[in-house]
Structures are given as structure tokens and as C-alpha cells.
C-alpha positions in Angstrom: 79.3 81.0 88.3 78.2 77.4 87.6 81.4 76.0 89.1 80.9 78.2 92.2 77.3 77.0 92.6 78.4 73.3 92.3 81.2 73.8 94.8 78.8 75.3 97.3 76.2 72.6 96.7 78.9 69.9 97.2 80.1 71.6 100.4 76.6 71.8 101.8 76.0 68.1 100.9 79.2 67.1 102.6 78.4 69.1 105.7 74.9 67.5 105.9 76.3 64.0 105.5 78.9 64.6 108.1 76.3 65.7 110.6 73.9 62.9 109.7 72.8 60.3 112.3 74.9 57.1 112.1 72.8 55.1 114.6 70.1 55.6 117.2 69.4 53.7 120.4 65.9 54.3 121.5 65.2 58.0 121.1 68.9 59.0 121.3 71.1 59.5 118.3 74.8 59.4 117.6 76.1 61.4 114.6 78.7 60.4 112.1 81.0 63.1 113.5 80.8 61.9 117.1 81.5 58.3 116.1 84.5 59.2 113.9 86.0 61.3 116.6 85.9 58.3 119.0 87.0 55.8 116.3 90.0 57.9 115.1 91.2 58.3 118.7 91.3 54.5 119.3 91.9 53.0 115.9 94.9 50.9 115.0 96.2 50.1 111.5 93.8 47.7 109.8 93.6 45.7 106.5 89.8 45.4 106.5 88.4 48.8 107.1 84.7 47.8 106.9 85.2 45.0 109.5 87.1 47.3 111.8 84.4 50.0 111.6 81.6 47.5 112.2 83.3 46.0 115.2 83.9 49.4 116.7 80.4 50.4 115.9 79.2 47.5 117.9 81.5 48.4 120.8 80.5 52.1 120.7 76.7 51.4 120.6 77.1 49.1 123.6 79.1 51.8 125.4 76.3 54.4 124.7 73.7 52.0 126.0 75.6 51.5 129.3 76.1 55.2 129.7 72.4 55.7 129.2 71.6 53.1 131.9 74.0 55.0 134.3 72.3 58.3 133.5 68.8 57.0 134.1 70.0 55.9 137.5 71.2 59.5 138.0 74.8 58.3 138.7 76.0 61.6 137.3 74.4 63.4 140.2 76.3 61.4 142.9 78.5 63.7 145.0 81.7 61.7 144.4 80.9 61.8 140.6 80.4 65.5 140.7 83.6 66.1 142.6 85.6 64.0 140.1 84.1 65.9 137.2 84.8 69.3 138.8 88.3 68.3 139.6 89.0 67.2 136.1 87.5 70.3 134.7 89.8 72.4 136.9 92.8 70.5 135.7 92.2 71.0 132.0 90.3 74.3 131.7 93.3 76.6 131.7 94.7 74.9 128.7 91.8 76.2 126.7 91.9 79.8 128.1 94.5 81.1 125.8 95.3 81.5 122.1 97.4 78.5 121.3 98.5 79.9 118.0 99.7 83.1 119.8 101.4 81.1 122.5 103.2 79.0 119.9 104.3 82.1 118.1 105.8 83.5 121.3 107.6 80.2 122.1 109.1 80.1 118.6 110.1 83.7 118.9 111.8 83.0 122.3 113.6 80.0 120.7 115.0 82.2 117.9 116.1 84.9 120.3 117.7 82.3 122.6 120.2 81.5 119.9 122.2 84.7 120.3 123.3 87.1 123.0 123.3 90.9 122.5 125.7 93.4 124.1 123.4 96.1 125.2 124.1 99.8 125.8 121.4 102.0 127.4 120.9 105.8 127.4 118.2 107.2 129.6 116.6 110.5 130.6 114.1 110.5 133.5 110.8 112.4 133.1 107.9 113.1 135.6 104.5 114.6 135.6 105.7 117.8 137.3 108.0 118.8 134.4 107.1 122.0 132.5 106.4 122.0 128.8 109.8 123.6 128.3 111.6 120.9 130.3 109.7 118.2 128.3 110.9 119.7 125.0 114.5 120.0 126.4 114.5 116.4 127.4 113.2 115.3 124.0 115.8 117.4 122.2 118.5 115.9 124.4 117.6 112.3 123.7 117.4 113.1 120.0 121.0 114.5 120.3 122.1 111.1 121.7 120.4 109.2 119.0 121.9 111.4 116.2 125.4 111.0 117.7 125.1 107.2 117.9 123.7 107.1 114.4 126.7 109.1 113.1 129.0 106.5 114.5 130.2 107.9 117.9 131.3 105.3 120.3 132.8 107.3 123.1 129.7 106.6 125.2 130.8 107.9 128.5 132.0 111.2 127.0 128.8 111.5 125.0 126.6 111.1 128.1 128.7 113.6 130.1 128.1 116.2 127.3 124.4 115.8 128.1 124.0 116.2 131.8 120.5 114.8 132.1 121.5 111.5 130.3 122.4 108.4 132.3 124.5 105.8 130.5 124.9 102.1 131.4 126.7 99.3 129.7 124.4 96.4 130.5 126.7 93.7 129.2 125.2 90.8 127.2 121.5 90.0 127.5 119.4 87.3 126.0 115.7 86.3 125.8 113.8 87.0 129.1 116.7 89.2 130.4 114.8 92.5 130.0 111.1 93.3 129.9 109.4 92.2 126.7 108.8 95.6 125.3 112.5 96.4 125.6 113.4 92.9 124.3 111.3 93.5 121.1 113.2 96.7 120.4 116.6 95.2 121.2 116.1 92.1 119.0 114.9 94.3 116.2 118.3 95.9 115.9 121.2 94.6 113.9 124.7 94.6 115.4 126.0 98.2 115.7 122.6 99.8 115.4 120.9 102.1 117.9 117.2 102.4 118.4 115.2 105.5 117.8 114.3 107.2 121.1 111.3 105.6 122.8 109.2 106.7 125.7 108.0 104.8 128.8 106.2 106.2 131.8 109.5 107.0 133.6 111.5 108.4 130.8 113.1 108.5 127.4 115.4 105.7 126.2 117.8 104.9 123.4 119.4 101.4 123.3 122.2 100.1 121.1 123.1 96.6 120.0 126.9 97.0 120.4 127.7 93.5 119.2 126.3 90.0 119.1 127.6 86.5 119.8 126.3 83.0 119.7 124.5 82.1 122.9 126.8 80.9 125.7 124.1 78.5 126.8 124.1 77.5 130.5 127.1 77.5 132.8 127.8 75.5 136.0 130.7 76.8 138.1 132.0 76.8 141.6 133.7 79.8 143.2 135.8 80.9 146.2 134.9 84.5 147.0 137.0 86.9 149.0 134.4 89.6 149.7 135.2 93.3 149.8 133.0 95.9 151.5 131.8 98.9 149.5 134.5 101.7 149.4 137.1 99.2 150.7 140.4 100.8 151.5 143.6 100.2 149.5 145.0 98.1 152.3 141.8 96.0 152.5 141.9 95.3 148.8 145.6 94.4 148.9 145.0 92.0 151.8 142.1 90.3 149.9 144.3 90.0 146.8 147.1 88.4 148.8 144.8 85.9 150.4 143.2 85.0 147.0 146.7 84.6 145.5 147.8 82.3 148.3 144.7 80.1 147.9 145.2 80.0 144.1 148.7 78.7 144.7 147.3 75.9 146.8 144.9 75.0 144.1 147.7 75.0 141.5 149.6 72.6 143.8 146.6 70.2 143.6 144.6 70.9 146.7 140.8 70.2 146.5 138.7 73.1 145.4 135.6 72.2 147.3 137.6 71.8 150.6 139.2 75.2 150.2 135.8 76.8 149.3 134.2 75.4 152.5 137.1 76.8 154.5 137.8 80.2 152.9 134.9 81.3 150.7 132.9 84.3 151.8 129.9 83.3 149.6 127.5 82.3 152.4 125.1 80.7 149.8 127.6 78.3 148.3 130.5 77.6 150.5 128.9 74.6 152.2 128.4 73.0 148.8 132.0 73.4 147.9 131.4 76.7 146.2 129.0 75.2 143.6 126.7 78.0 142.2 123.3 77.5 140.6 123.4 77.0 136.9 123.2 80.3 135.1 123.1 81.9 131.6 123.6 85.2 129.9 122.8 88.3 132.0 122.4 86.6 135.3 125.5 88.1 136.9 127.4 91.3 136.3 129.3 91.6 133.0 132.8 91.5 134.7 132.0 88.2 136.3 130.5 86.7 133.2 133.4 87.8 131.0 136.0 86.2 133.3 134.0 83.0 133.5 133.8 82.8 129.7 137.6 83.0 129.6 137.8 79.6 131.1 137.7 77.2 128.2 137.6 73.7 129.7 135.6 71.9 132.3 137.6 71.5 135.6 139.9 74.5 134.6 140.4 77.1 137.4 140.7 80.8 136.8 143.3 83.0 138.4 141.8 85.5 141.0 139.9 88.3 139.4 138.1 91.4 140.8 134.5 92.4 140.6 132.4 94.8 142.7 131.8 91.9 145.1 135.5 91.1 145.7 138.0 88.7 144.4 136.8 85.4 142.8 138.5 82.2 141.9 136.2 80.2 139.6 136.3 76.5 138.6 134.3 75.7 135.5 132.2 72.5 136.0 130.1 72.4 132.8 129.0 74.5 129.9 125.8 73.3 128.1 125.0 74.8 124.7 121.6 76.1 123.9 119.8 73.5 121.7 119.7 74.7 118.1 116.8 72.4 117.1 113.1 72.6 118.0 113.1 68.8 118.2 114.6 69.1 121.7 111.3 68.5 123.5 112.6 69.2 127.0 114.1 72.6 126.0 110.9 73.6 124.1 108.7 72.6 127.0 111.0 74.7 129.4 110.7 77.6 127.0 106.9 77.3 126.9 106.8 77.4 130.7 109.0 80.5 130.8 106.7 82.2 128.2 103.6 81.2 130.2 105.0 82.8 133.3 106.3 85.9 131.6 104.5 89.2 131.1 104.8 88.8 127.4 101.8 86.5 127.7 99.7 89.6 128.3 100.0 90.4 124.6 98.5 87.0 123.7 95.9 87.2 126.5 94.7 90.7 125.5 94.3 89.6 121.9 92.5 86.4 123.0 90.1 88.5 125.0 89.5 91.0 122.2 89.3 88.5 119.3 87.7 85.5 120.9 86.2 86.0 124.4 84.3 89.2 124.0 82.7 88.3 120.7 81.7 84.8 121.8 80.3 85.8 125.1 78.3 88.6 123.4 79.8 91.4 125.5 77.8 94.6 125.3 78.6 97.9 127.0 75.7 100.0 128.4 76.4 103.4 126.8 73.9 105.1 129.1 76.5 104.8 131.9 79.3 107.0 130.8 83.0 106.6 131.4 82.9 109.8 133.4 80.4 108.3 135.9 82.3 105.0 136.1 85.6 106.7 136.8 84.3 109.5 139.1 82.6 107.0 141.4 85.5 104.6 141.1 87.9 107.2 142.5 85.5 107.8 145.4 85.1 104.1 146.2 88.9 103.6 146.0 89.6 106.5 148.4 86.9 105.7 150.9 87.2 101.9 150.6 83.4 101.7 150.3 81.1 100.9 147.4 77.8 102.0 149.0 75.2 104.5 147.9 76.4 105.5 144.5 73.9 106.2 141.6 75.4 103.6 139.3 75.2 100.8 141.9 72.1 99.1 140.4 72.7 100.1 136.8 73.9 97.5 134.3 77.3 98.7 133.0 77.9 95.8 130.6 76.6 92.4 130.0 77.4 89.0 128.5 75.0 86.5 126.9 73.3 85.5 130.1 74.8 87.7 132.8 74.7 91.4 133.7 77.4 93.3 135.6 76.2 96.2 137.7 78.0 99.3 139.0 78.1 97.8 142.5 80.3 95.0 141.2 82.6 97.4 139.5 83.0 99.6 142.5 83.7 96.6 144.7 86.5 95.6 142.3 87.9 99.1 142.4 88.1 99.3 146.2 90.0 96.0 146.4 92.2 96.6 143.4 95.8 96.7 144.4 97.5 97.6 141.1 95.7 100.9 140.4 98.9 102.9 140.8 100.5 103.6 137.4 97.3 102.7 135.5 94.8 105.1 134.0 91.1 104.7 134.9 90.5 103.4 131.3 93.2 100.7 131.7 91.7 99.6 135.0 88.2 99.3 133.6 89.6 97.4 130.6 91.3 95.0 133.0 88.0 94.6 134.9 86.1 93.8 131.7 88.7 91.3 130.7 88.6 89.6 134.1 84.8 89.3 134.1 84.8 88.2 130.5 87.4 85.5 131.1 85.5 84.2 134.1 82.3 84.0 132.2 84.0 82.3 129.2 85.6 79.8 131.6 82.4 79.0 133.3 80.6 78.4 130.0 83.5 76.9 128.1 81.6 73.9 126.9 79.4 76.2 124.8 82.3 78.0 123.2 84.9 75.3 122.7 83.9 72.0 121.0 87.2 70.3 121.8 86.8 71.1 125.5 83.1 70.0 125.4 84.1 66.6 123.9 86.9 66.1 126.5 84.6 66.8 129.4 81.9 64.5 127.8 84.5 61.7 127.3 85.6 62.0 131.0 82.0 62.1 132.3 80.9 59.1 130.2 84.0 57.2 131.1 83.3 57.7 134.8 79.6 56.7 134.3 80.7 53.6 132.4 83.0 52.5 135.2 80.3 53.1 137.9 77.6 51.2 136.0 79.9 48.3 135.1 81.0 48.1 138.7 77.4 47.9 139.9 75.9 45.7 137.2 78.7 43.4 136.2 82.0 43.4 138.2 80.7 43.5 141.8 77.6 41.5 140.9 79.7 38.7 139.5 82.3 38.7 142.4 79.6 38.7 145.1 77.3 36.2 143.5 78.7 33.0 145.0 75.8 30.8 144.0 75.8 32.2 140.5 79.5 31.5 140.1 79.2 27.9 141.3 76.2 27.3 139.0 78.1 28.8 136.0 81.2 26.6 136.8 79.0 23.5 137.0 77.3 24.3 133.7 80.6 24.9 131.9 83.0 22.5 133.6 84.5 21.4 130.3 86.0 24.9 129.8 88.1 24.6 133.0 90.8 22.0 132.5 94.5 22.2 133.0 96.9 22.1 130.2 100.2 20.3 131.0 101.0 21.8 134.5 103.3 21.5 137.5 103.4 22.1 141.2 106.4 24.3 141.7 108.2 26.4 144.4 109.2 29.9 143.2 112.3 31.3 145.0 113.5 34.9 144.9 116.8 35.8 146.6 117.9 39.4 147.3 121.3 38.6 145.8 122.4 36.2 143.2 125.4 35.3 145.5 123.2 33.3 147.8 121.2 31.4 145.2 123.7 28.5 144.8 123.8 28.0 148.6 120.0 27.8 148.7 120.0 25.3 145.9 122.5 23.2 147.7 120.3 23.1 150.8 117.3 22.1 148.6 119.3 19.2 147.0 120.2 18.1 150.4 116.5 17.7 151.3 116.2 20.6 153.7 112.6 21.8 154.1 112.0 25.0 152.0 110.0 26.6 154.8 112.9 26.2 157.2 115.2 27.8 154.6 113.0 30.8 154.3 112.7 31.2 158.1 116.5 31.0 158.6 117.2 33.5 155.7 116.0 36.4 157.8 114.2 38.0 154.8 117.0 37.4 152.2 114.9 34.7 150.5 111.2 34.6 149.6 109.3 31.7 148.2 105.8 30.8 146.9 104.2 27.5 145.9 101.5 26.8 143.4 100.3 24.9 140.4 100.9 26.6 137.1 100.5 25.6 133.5 103.9 24.8 132.0 103.5 27.5 129.4 103.1 30.1 132.2 106.3 29.3 134.0 109.1 31.7 133.2 112.3 29.7 132.9 115.5 30.1 130.8 115.1 29.1 127.2 115.7 25.3 126.6 114.9 24.3 130.2 113.3 20.9 130.5 111.0 20.7 133.6 111.1 17.3 135.3 109.9 16.3 138.8 112.5 17.3 141.4 114.5 19.5 139.0 115.8 23.0 140.0 116.2 25.5 137.2 119.1 27.8 136.4 119.1 31.2 138.1 117.5 34.1 136.3 119.2 37.4 137.3 117.2 40.7 137.4 119.8 43.2 136.1 117.9 46.1 137.7 118.3 45.1 141.3 120.7 42.0 141.0 118.1 39.7 142.6 118.1 36.1 141.5 115.2 33.7 141.0 114.8 30.0 140.3 112.2 27.2 140.4 112.0 23.8 142.0 109.6 21.4 140.3 107.6 19.3 142.8 105.3 17.4 140.5 104.3 17.3 136.8 100.7 16.8 135.6 99.5 15.7 132.2 97.0 17.6 129.9 93.2 17.9 130.4 92.9 17.3 134.1 89.8 19.0 135.5 90.3 22.2 137.5 88.3 22.4 140.7 86.1 25.4 141.3 88.7 26.9 143.6 91.4 26.4 141.0 89.2 27.9 138.3 87.7 30.8 140.3 89.6 33.6 138.7 88.7 32.3 135.2 85.1 31.6 136.3 84.6 35.2 137.6 85.9 36.6 134.3 83.6 34.4 132.2 80.7 35.0 134.5 81.2 38.8 134.2 81.2 38.5 130.4 78.0 36.4 130.6 76.3 39.0 132.8 77.4 41.9 130.6 76.2 40.2 127.5 72.8 39.4 129.1 72.5 43.0 130.3 73.4 44.4 126.9 70.6 42.3 125.3 68.1 43.7 127.8 69.2 47.2 127.1 68.9 46.6 123.3 65.3 45.4 123.9 64.5 48.6 125.7 66.5 50.9 123.4 66.8 49.2 120.0 70.0 50.1 118.1 69.3 51.0 114.5 72.2 51.7 112.0 71.8 54.2 109.2 73.4 52.0 106.5 73.8 54.8 104.0 75.7 56.9 106.4 77.8 53.9 107.5 78.7 53.3 103.8 80.0 56.9 103.6 82.5 56.0 106.3 84.2 53.6 103.9 85.0 56.2 101.3 
């Protein structure tokens, strides 16, 4: 008991310390937690932690002062600022509107399932709402008969289905993740090789599926084909003629003729013949089993199959590439692709439903008004849906449910119903649950700053960053650039700062090919004016002149710059351009820079001067006070 009390006391003390104020600026305060969040996002490895924290504390307090100045000027209300904030919010908000843990679980599940393909057999009996009780029982007994037979080991599937006239049987070939609806996929991947599922019911019928066999995933295949198409119910003569044509083209391929050329000339596949027969990359379950089986018989890239027959006609296939499925989650590109497939798949509804139930409804304080019964909701919903009107119903002005600061009335619900396009196949209860989820998600999204701390901080960081840029542009950057008199005065008062190190007047040449650099150098050595050279090059040579400190001039290692010298060519390996320098004059150290020569440096220094002066003014208005005890706790 004593240990428990001490642990709780320690936890409370730690929580209090973490939420304590680290510093104030005027009447505003910054907590230890806020500061650490910013520091940890920007910190680099340090040897002196206290020095690093104090330096960042100075930067962060200055940052908060600047943001306060921008806020007092109401820059956050400017239309362009509001637009930027709303656009940013729209870009990131959906990333917070799902259960990341649930999403990651689905992605990992998809990865595991992608590692193998399953040969799937399907037995099915259709049902409908008009069947009598006796018919329903008969169907159930029949599907149980199928299950029992499979469980006993029978594998004469066609015969088995013919013995039960209501049963449809299909060999679906191999499937993999995303090949079938998620509810089927869960059943299929829950079976071991050779196992049949227990009968399961959907809205359209009863099903039994069997995992006939498994194989390692075939990955992704890239092939080209020449198709000799056959119409449905083709006559024997038509089939024979197509086979003869396929065989003759195959002999030409064996003799070395180009596959793409023959595909363009003879293939009946209107989607691929112009590209030489190249088909889009595909994986397990994309095409019919007969086609997939024959393609997998081709063992090497560039190998060509003999003609084979499917329901589409005769095919000659050339394998271009087979890419295996990654077996490691360290393949970021594959995992990102899987994530996108999951996000676009109906399986996400499982995660979304759980997110609404476990997170959204509790946090938004969803409450149903029990005085409006389901019977009323659904009766008037049916009327509104059939008449396409939502007027003059008793529940119109009644609150049917509410969130923390919003009420939803019957009129809203009935308007939703009359515009709802997916009612068919759903019960009234399912439709109402969808409506509640939709309204709850919209409310949660609109108030996300209140419910998600990470989102709140991200929005705050973006807003404050925009405010900082706007106020710095107004009070420092533009002010310094546009203050000509101030710049000149600052230059005159600090002339000693603006002197040249050892420098040189140079011509910088860039040629669009290294082939012509030697000829340009020859012309320069002969004394030809560089401007004339540029003019006659018709854009092949560009040049610029200027004075640069020697340390800033990029030349090959070991180059000695002397007046009149021309440096060796430096080749840009990316675009094969060549560059070199001609030295016009060398200047010694410590020559005074003119104002024009110093202007860029002066503007930078003047901006720093204005910023420091402004910071001091802000600190007088809003004194920064550090809570030293809380700061010391950062060092532990």
C-alpha cells in the first residue's frame, strides 16, 4: 500500500513538473512540454546539453515574442493567411481521421497474405427473400451435404456439384490478397491447404470455399502477347484456321523474327498490338487460370511460349520480366504501395467503423434522443425516400441526436435519406448508423484541434511559422532592403567590416560541351575579345565577369591563380558541360569594398541589426522570465 501511494505521488509530481511553466513573456506562458516538443524536433547531437538548451531557449523565446507581435497586428486574420491555414488543414486532416494502429494492422496482414497464393474452389447456392421456409431448409441441408463431402475427402468436385442440382461450382484458380472481397479473403486465408470452410451465408446465398493448394506468390509479371481471337461458339473450322495461323507465326518467331513487329501486324488484342503486344504488369488472379498457368510455364525472360488456347483464342506469349513479391517489410516502396491499396479497399471500413465507435462517438459526446423512436425515424425515412421530399413530418424539428455543441434534427436526417443513393441492400438500421457515423466524422473533423493534441500542435506550428514569416518580412527583411539611407549609414559606420580578402577579377566560362572548351581557350590566348566569342558561339558558350575572393572561386585542386592564366576545364558529369576561368587581375588582402560591392553583406548585417533592436523593444514590452527550477529539470 505504501509503495502504491509513493508511486502515485511520484507520478503526480512528475506530471505537475512537466506541465509547469518554463518561461513567461509578458502575461503569456510557455510550458516545459511545449518547449521540449519544439526542442526535440530541432535538436542535433550535443556535448554540452545545458548550453544547447539555453541557446535554444533564447531562440524560442524570441520566436514567441515575434509571433505575439504578429498576432497583435492581427496578421492571422488576413485573407491570404486564412487561406494558407485552411489549405494546410485540408492537406493534413485526413491523416488523423483514422485509427493508425488499425491501419497498420491491416497493412501488416496484407503483407503476410501477399506472400502466398491460394488455389480457390467455390461452391454456391443462391437464395432470395421469396423462398419458403421449406426451400430455405432444403438449401441449408444441401450446402451442409457439400461441406460434409469435402470434409470427408471427396475431390470429384464437378460430380459432387451435379449430385446437388442447386449447387454451382467454380474453380477460381489462384487468388492472393485483394483478389476477392475482404470478408471472403478472411475466410480463405484462415484455411490450411486442403481445408474447406464451414458453410457461410451472404445476402445472395450460401457458400463453401476450399483451399485446394498453396504456392509461394508469383509476384508481378510483365509479358507481351500475340492474340488470335476466337468468337464465342466458334466452329471447328474457325478454331482450326486460328491454330494454323498461330502456328505459322510461331515458326516465324522461332526463325528469329521480331516479336513486337509481328504483334503489331497480326495480334487481335486491340489494347496492346500497337505497343508490340506489351500487356500491363499483372499478378495472381488478374487473368483467367488457363492463361496464368501457361504464362507461368515460361521460365526465363525473353522466352516465347508455343501457341495455347483460352476462352479468348490462341495466344503466343513472350515473358519480359518476373518480379518477386518483397519478403521484407524494409522495402519502403512496396509497403507504401500496400498501404495505398488498403486505404482504397473496402477492408478499411472495418477500421473506420471501429474508429467511429471507439474514438469519435465518445470524444464528441454523441447522445441519442430516445424520445424519437427507431420506428418514427424509419417510417418517415421511407416516406421521404419514396416521395423525394423531407417536408412536414412530425420529427422535422425534433433533435434526434447530438454532439458536444451541435444538435441534429429530424429534417437533416430525412434530407439525407432522400438523397441517399446506396439504400438498396441496406436495412434502415444500417442506413441510420451510416448517417450517424457520417455526421460524427464531420463534427470530429471540424473540431479536431480539441480532440487530437498532435494535430493541434501541427496546426499551431504552421500558423506560427506563417506569422513569423509575415512579421519578419514586414519589420526586418523588407524594411532593411527598402531603407536606402539606413543601409548607407550602416555601411559608413561599419566600413572596417567590409574589406576584401585576397581577390581576383575573373571571367567565368560555361560551354554546353567539353568538346569546344579547348577551342574557346585558344581564341582567348590569341587575344580575341571574350564578348565577341560569346556572340559568335550562338548560345553554345556563356560567360560572366566579376570580382571574387580567391577562396570563393571553384577551381581544380592545386590550381595557382595568376593574372592572365586560364584554368583547366571542370566537367559536369550530369550534362557533360565544361567550365573554366580566365583570371584578369589579382588583388591583395584588405582592400576596402565599396558600398555597391558590399551591398549584399550590408543588407544581411543591417537586417540582423534591425532584428536585434526590435527584439530588445519587444522584451521591454513583454519581459521574458525563466523559471530556473523548471529549466534545471530539463537537464536531468
